[in-house]
VOGU-3710 file (C-alpha; in Angstrom, 3 decimals, decimal comma):
1> mtteldilra> 106,019/92,098/88,898  102,799/92,858/90,768  103,000/96,034/92,851  101,112/97,042/95,980  99,093/99,428/93,821  98,147/96,594/91,416  97,077/94,327/94,291  95,008/97,005/96,002  93,420/98,118/92,729  92,386/94,532/91,910
11> aldqwkagid> 90,707/94,135/95,306  88,978/97,521/95,114  87,813/96,934/91,537  85,949/93,836/92,763  84,532/95,786/95,716  83,377/98,576/93,380  81,770/96,119/90,946  79,787/94,473/93,754  78,552/97,862/94,976  77,717/99,149/91,502
21> ehepkrvgsl> 75,727/95,989/90,726  74,056/95,976/94,183  75,332/92,497/95,052  75,869/92,715/98,836  76,855/89,060/99,301  79,447/89,431/96,568  80,857/92,473/98,374  80,884/90,558/101,662  82,774/87,668/100,058  85,702/90,041/99,468
31> ftddaifqgl> 86,294/90,341/103,236  88,056/87,991/105,658  86,025/86,173/108,312  87,518/88,438/110,996  87,440/91,676/108,981  86,658/94,838/110,921  84,248/96,915/108,856  83,398/100,534/109,670  81,153/102,220/107,135  79,262/105,380/108,040
41> hlygvgpdav> 77,190/103,413/110,585  78,123/101,184/113,508  80,936/98,768/112,875  80,609/95,058/112,120  82,864/92,050/111,804  83,088/89,606/108,917  81,464/89,079/105,527  77,895/88,847/106,840  78,127/92,267/108,510  79,516/93,750/105,287
51> aeyydsqplg> 76,760/92,154/103,190  74,096/93,421/105,609  75,519/96,949/105,426  75,565/97,032/101,623  72,149/95,386/101,401  70,790/98,395/103,303  72,243/100,831/100,768  69,960/102,289/98,085  69,699/100,819/94,608  71,754/102,844/92,177
61> lrasyeilet> 74,612/103,451/94,630  77,908/103,663/92,749  81,486/103,981/93,931  84,407/105,613/92,205  87,789/105,717/93,850  91,340/106,987/93,637  94,153/105,284/95,524  96,100/108,042/97,268  98,731/106,020/99,177  99,825/102,418/99,673
71> rrladdlilg> 102,156/100,774/102,162  103,241/97,159/102,427  102,910/96,325/106,111  104,142/92,727/105,723  104,525/90,214/102,898  100,817/89,405/103,142  99,390/92,812/104,212  98,906/96,014/102,220  97,484/99,266/103,553  95,694/101,671/101,268
81> yvgvdfsftd> 94,427/105,202/101,753  91,725/105,889/99,196  89,467/108,749/98,174  85,985/107,432/97,359  82,980/109,167/95,863  79,699/107,379/96,501  77,062/108,577/94,047  73,319/108,140/94,361  70,373/108,502/92,014  68,469/110,902/94,276
91> rptlpvylsv> 71,007/112,986/96,223  74,435/114,586/95,924  77,628/112,555/95,717  79,201/111,733/99,081  83,003/112,097/99,155  84,779/110,033/101,847  88,207/108,677/102,675  88,807/104,973/103,127  91,594/103,253/105,021  91,732/99,637/103,959
101> ivrragdtwl> 94,044/96,719/104,646  94,078/93,723/102,327  95,521/90,360/103,358  96,704/87,561/101,081  94,575/84,432/101,344  96,144/81,837/99,069  96,150/83,280/95,557  93,765/86,131/96,333  93,715/89,244/98,491  90,807/89,919/100,851
111> ithyqvsrl> 89,892/93,011/102,831  90,635/92,555/106,531  90,124/96,135/107,718  87,870/98,870/106,267  87,256/102,263/107,831  85,488/105,194/106,203  85,808/108,781/107,374  84,239/112,043/106,294  86,565/115,014/106,556
//
């Protein structure tokens, strides 16, 4: 049986791979058309906004994460609270916290809400 943790990890593994390989359009494709995306800059909506954000990030950016909490909000919605370390080639690692909601879209799960915070 697939758990909330398994589902969230699968979605975040794809997100991480797209970031690590600097493939912004690939990262954007992991988001719903109406996804609200809040990185460390102004927010955007949808895959194009996500791709634009990650395209502006430096080459060599890497993400590592640890899922801290999950909650099933509905049959097709899972909330995750995640610790993320973004590492760079030319500056110190940036630790952040990520609240993310994934939504089932057919046989896959896409990110529909993404909000980063620095504590």
